[in-house]
C-alpha positions as CSV (number, residue, x, y, z in Angstrom):
1,M,-0.1,0.2,0.1
2,P,1.7,3.4,-0.9
3,G,2.6,5.3,2.2
4,S,2.4,9.2,1.2
5,L,0.2,10.8,2.9
6,D,1.7,14.0,1.1
7,A,-1.4,16.0,-0.8
8,E,0.2,16.5,-3.8
9,A,1.2,13.0,-4.1
10,A,-2.2,12.0,-2.9
11,R,-3.8,13.6,-5.8
12,A,-1.3,12.4,-8.4
13,F,-1.4,8.6,-7.2
14,C,-5.2,8.9,-8.0
15,R,-4.5,10.3,-11.5
16,T,-2.6,7.4,-12.2
17,V,-4.9,4.7,-10.8
18,A,-7.7,6.1,-12.8
19,S,-5.9,6.8,-16.3
20,A,-4.5,3.2,-15.6
21,H,-7.6,1.3,-15.3
22,Y,-9.8,3.2,-17.2
23,E,-9.5,3.5,-21.0
24,N,-12.4,6.2,-20.9
25,F,-11.4,7.8,-17.9
26,T,-9.1,10.7,-20.5
27,V,-11.8,11.2,-22.4
28,A,-14.5,11.5,-19.6
29,T,-12.4,14.1,-18.0
30,L,-11.9,16.4,-21.1
31,L,-15.7,16.7,-21.4
32,V,-15.8,18.2,-18.1
33,P,-14.2,21.8,-16.7
34,Q,-10.7,21.4,-15.2
35,R,-11.8,22.2,-11.7
36,L,-13.8,19.0,-11.3
37,R,-11.2,16.6,-13.1
38,Q,-9.0,15.7,-9.8
39,H,-12.3,15.5,-8.0
40,L,-13.0,12.7,-10.8
41,A,-10.1,11.0,-10.5
42,N,-10.5,10.9,-6.7
43,I,-13.8,9.3,-6.8
44,Y,-12.8,6.8,-9.4
45,A,-9.7,5.6,-7.6
46,F,-11.9,5.0,-4.2
47,A,-13.9,2.6,-6.5
48,R,-11.2,1.3,-8.3
49,W,-9.1,0.6,-5.2
50,A,-12.2,-1.2,-3.5
51,D,-12.5,-3.5,-6.6
52,D,-9.1,-4.6,-6.2
53,L,-9.3,-5.6,-3.0
54,A,-12.2,-7.4,-3.7
55,D,-11.1,-9.1,-7.1
56,E,-7.3,-9.8,-6.2
57,A,-7.9,-11.4,-2.9
58,S,-7.2,-15.0,-2.6
59,S,-10.5,-15.7,-0.6
60,P,-14.0,-14.3,0.1
61,G,-12.9,-14.1,3.6
62,T,-9.4,-12.4,2.7
63,A,-11.7,-9.9,0.6
64,A,-13.8,-9.2,3.6
65,L,-11.0,-8.5,5.8
66,A,-9.7,-5.8,2.9
67,L,-13.0,-4.4,2.3
68,A,-13.9,-3.8,6.4
69,D,-10.3,-1.9,6.6
70,W,-11.2,-0.2,3.8
71,R,-14.5,0.9,5.2
72,R,-12.5,2.0,8.2
73,G,-10.7,4.0,6.1
74,L,-13.7,5.9,4.6
75,D,-14.7,6.4,8.3
76,A,-11.4,8.0,8.9
77,C,-11.6,10.0,5.8
78,F,-14.8,11.5,6.7
79,A,-13.9,12.4,10.4
80,G,-11.0,14.1,8.8
81,R,-8.3,11.2,9.4
82,P,-7.4,10.1,6.0
83,N,-4.9,7.2,6.2
84,H,-4.4,6.0,2.6
85,P,-3.4,8.6,-0.6
86,V,-6.8,8.0,-1.7
87,Y,-8.5,9.0,1.0
88,V,-6.3,11.9,1.5
89,A,-7.3,13.1,-2.0
90,L,-10.7,12.2,-1.5
91,A,-11.1,14.3,1.8
92,E,-10.1,17.2,-0.5
93,T,-13.0,16.5,-2.8
94,V,-15.4,16.0,0.2
95,G,-14.4,19.2,1.7
96,A,-14.8,21.2,-1.6
97,T,-17.9,19.6,-2.4
98,G,-19.9,18.7,0.6
99,L,-20.3,14.5,-0.6
100,S,-21.9,12.9,1.9
101,R,-20.6,9.3,3.1
102,E,-23.5,7.1,2.0
103,P,-22.9,6.4,-1.7
104,F,-19.2,5.6,-0.8
105,A,-20.5,3.2,1.8
106,D,-23.2,1.5,-0.5
107,L,-20.3,0.9,-3.0
108,I,-18.2,-0.8,-0.5
109,D,-21.6,-3.0,0.7
110,A,-21.7,-3.9,-3.0
111,F,-18.1,-5.3,-3.0
112,E,-18.8,-6.9,-0.2
113,Q,-22.1,-8.4,-1.5
114,D,-20.1,-10.3,-4.4
115,Q,-18.2,-12.0,-1.9
116,E,-21.4,-13.6,-0.4
117,K,-24.1,-13.6,-2.8
118,T,-23.6,-15.2,-6.4
119,R,-27.3,-15.9,-7.5
120,Y,-30.5,-13.5,-7.8
121,A,-33.7,-14.7,-7.5
122,T,-35.5,-11.5,-9.2
123,R,-35.4,-8.6,-10.4
124,A,-36.1,-6.7,-7.6
125,E,-32.9,-8.3,-5.8
126,L,-30.8,-7.6,-8.9
127,L,-32.0,-4.1,-8.9
128,D,-31.4,-3.8,-5.0
129,Y,-27.7,-5.0,-5.7
130,C,-27.3,-1.8,-8.5
131,R,-28.6,0.3,-6.0
132,R,-25.4,-0.3,-4.2
133,S,-22.9,-1.1,-6.8
134,A,-24.0,1.6,-9.5
135,D,-26.3,4.0,-8.8
136,P,-23.9,5.6,-6.4
137,V,-21.7,6.5,-8.9
138,G,-23.9,8.8,-10.6
139,R,-25.6,10.3,-7.3
140,I,-21.7,11.2,-6.5
141,V,-21.2,12.7,-10.0
142,L,-24.4,15.1,-9.8
143,A,-23.7,16.0,-6.2
144,L,-19.9,17.6,-7.6
145,E,-22.1,20.3,-9.2
146,D,-24.7,20.1,-6.1
147,G,-27.2,18.3,-8.7
148,R,-29.1,17.0,-5.6
149,D,-32.9,17.4,-7.0
150,L,-34.6,14.1,-6.7
151,E,-35.7,13.8,-10.3
152,L,-32.2,14.4,-11.4
153,I,-31.3,11.4,-8.5
154,R,-33.9,9.3,-10.1
155,M,-33.0,9.5,-13.9
156,S,-29.3,9.5,-13.2
157,D,-30.1,6.1,-11.1
158,A,-32.0,4.8,-14.0
159,I,-29.0,5.4,-16.4
160,C,-26.7,4.0,-13.7
161,T,-28.7,0.8,-13.8
162,G,-29.1,0.3,-17.1
163,L,-25.1,0.6,-17.4
164,Q,-24.8,-2.4,-14.7
165,L,-27.1,-4.4,-16.6
166,V,-25.7,-4.4,-20.1
167,N,-22.4,-4.8,-18.7
168,F,-23.8,-8.2,-16.9
169,W,-25.4,-9.5,-20.2
170,Q,-22.2,-8.6,-22.2
171,D,-20.1,-10.6,-19.6
172,I,-22.2,-13.4,-18.8
173,T,-19.4,-15.9,-19.5
174,R,-16.4,-14.1,-17.5
175,D,-19.0,-14.0,-14.4
176,R,-20.0,-17.7,-14.7
177,L,-16.4,-18.5,-14.5
178,A,-15.9,-16.0,-11.8
179,G,-18.6,-17.8,-10.0
180,R,-21.4,-15.4,-10.3
181,I,-24.4,-15.6,-12.3
182,Y,-26.4,-12.2,-12.4
183,L,-29.2,-13.2,-14.8
184,P,-32.6,-13.1,-12.2
185,A,-33.5,-16.9,-11.5
186,D,-37.1,-16.4,-12.3
187,D,-36.3,-14.9,-15.7
188,M,-34.2,-17.9,-16.4
189,A,-37.4,-20.3,-15.4
190,R,-39.8,-18.5,-17.6
191,H,-37.4,-19.1,-20.5
192,G,-36.5,-22.7,-19.8
193,V,-32.9,-21.6,-19.2
194,D,-30.8,-23.4,-16.6
195,E,-27.1,-22.7,-15.4
196,A,-25.8,-25.6,-18.0
197,M,-27.1,-23.9,-20.9
198,L,-25.0,-20.7,-19.7
199,A,-21.9,-23.1,-19.8
200,S,-22.5,-23.6,-23.9
201,D,-20.0,-22.3,-26.7
202,E,-22.8,-20.6,-28.0
203,A,-26.2,-19.1,-27.1
204,G,-29.3,-21.7,-27.9
205,P,-32.8,-20.0,-28.5
206,E,-34.0,-20.4,-25.0
207,V,-30.9,-18.0,-23.9
208,K,-31.4,-16.1,-26.9
209,A,-34.9,-15.1,-26.0
210,L,-33.9,-14.4,-22.4
211,L,-31.2,-12.0,-23.1
212,R,-33.3,-10.1,-25.5
213,D,-35.9,-9.6,-22.5
214,E,-32.6,-8.4,-20.4
215,V,-31.5,-5.9,-23.0
216,A,-34.9,-4.7,-23.3
217,W,-35.0,-4.0,-19.6
218,A,-31.7,-2.2,-19.7
219,R,-33.1,-0.1,-22.9
220,A,-35.8,0.9,-20.9
221,C,-33.9,2.0,-18.1
222,F,-32.1,4.3,-20.5
223,D,-34.9,5.9,-21.6
224,V,-36.0,6.8,-18.3
225,G,-32.9,8.7,-17.9
226,D,-33.1,10.2,-21.5
227,R,-33.5,13.5,-20.3
228,L,-31.0,14.2,-17.9
229,P,-28.2,15.3,-20.5
230,A,-30.2,18.0,-21.4
231,I,-31.4,18.9,-17.6
232,A,-28.1,18.1,-15.4
233,P,-25.9,20.9,-14.1
234,P,-24.3,22.0,-17.3
235,A,-20.6,21.2,-16.6
236,L,-21.7,17.1,-16.5
237,R,-24.0,17.2,-19.5
238,P,-21.4,16.2,-22.1
239,A,-20.1,13.4,-20.1
240,I,-23.3,12.2,-18.9
241,A,-24.7,12.1,-22.9
242,M,-21.3,10.1,-23.4
243,F,-21.8,7.6,-21.0
244,L,-25.7,7.0,-21.9
245,G,-24.8,6.8,-25.4
246,G,-22.3,4.1,-24.1
247,G,-24.5,2.2,-22.5
248,R,-27.1,2.1,-25.6
249,A,-24.3,1.2,-27.7
250,V,-23.5,-2.0,-25.8
251,A,-27.1,-2.6,-26.0
252,D,-26.9,-2.4,-29.9
253,A,-23.5,-4.4,-29.8
254,I,-25.5,-7.3,-28.1
255,E,-28.4,-7.2,-30.4
256,R,-26.1,-7.5,-33.4
257,A,-24.8,-10.5,-31.8
258,R,-28.3,-11.8,-31.8
259,F,-28.1,-11.7,-28.4
260,D,-25.7,-14.7,-28.2
261,T,-23.2,-13.2,-25.8
262,L,-21.7,-16.9,-25.1
263,A,-20.0,-17.4,-28.2
264,R,-18.1,-13.8,-28.1
265,R,-18.4,-10.8,-25.9
266,P,-19.9,-8.0,-28.1
267,T,-17.7,-5.0,-27.9
268,V,-18.5,-1.5,-29.3
269,G,-16.1,-0.5,-32.4
270,R,-13.6,2.2,-31.9
271,L,-15.7,4.2,-34.8
272,T,-18.6,4.5,-32.3
273,K,-16.5,5.1,-29.4
274,L,-14.7,7.8,-31.5
275,S,-18.1,9.2,-32.6
276,L,-19.3,9.2,-29.0
277,A,-16.3,11.1,-27.8
278,G,-16.4,13.8,-30.6
279,R,-20.2,14.5,-29.9
280,G,-19.3,14.7,-26.0
281,L,-16.1,17.2,-26.8
282,I,-18.2,19.1,-29.0
283,T,-21.1,19.6,-26.8
284,A,-18.6,20.3,-24.0
285,L,-16.7,23.0,-26.1
286,A,-20.0,24.6,-27.0
287,T,-21.3,24.7,-23.5
288,R,-18.0,26.4,-22.8
289,L,-17.8,29.1,-25.1
290,G,-21.7,29.7,-24.2
291,G,-20.3,30.9,-20.9
292,Q,-21.5,27.8,-18.8
293,R,-18.7,26.6,-16.4
């Protein structure tokens, strides 16, 4: 674990973690004003570090201990006693923006749940997981610009849940090999799908029909949040539009694969990514030239 608690070193550490682990981070930060970029790096580094504590542990028990320690670090951060470079930087963000502890704690809850729960009986159960694994990210980002209106939060939650869902449907094989199945058991039963079918090299008609319904569910979430890029705090609109467009592009990729994500993981093409990023950059530039900062 990095030992330096120097503020500037902590900020640099978070920027390194963010840029090294997430290919879209650099693009996303270009879509927001300079004053928000370090905050986004600090937030992402928090989540990335917790994710690594969970995924790189030798056992679920070891992961649980590491995440419990990370939670104590969160408590110390919000008590004004940060004890890790990520928390040193995050404490500055909290002080500057008034972020609350709850969404960060919710993210840790979700990482802890992944160590214990590997199956979901219903969509309601999975939505409860998304409420802690995905929705807090949007809430944190909105709060950077004082976006605490309940309607904004409702739309942000829907987009974040949709993004989580399409990632699940994109990564069924990877998750299964890690011991987790996020497809709701009652949806699987309704389509006549059992877990053995998910181990196939290609999806049969039952699995394809199931995935068609699950992708439609994710698209419905995106539709709920459709207006958010137009009414969110102006500084955040281009980045929100890019992530919403990216989620829909993943759904499109799954549909183009005829809902067979077992044979090959559907991905968004480079040209699509460049187009989304380009539109976002143009919107961001227009916003800044228009005087919204």
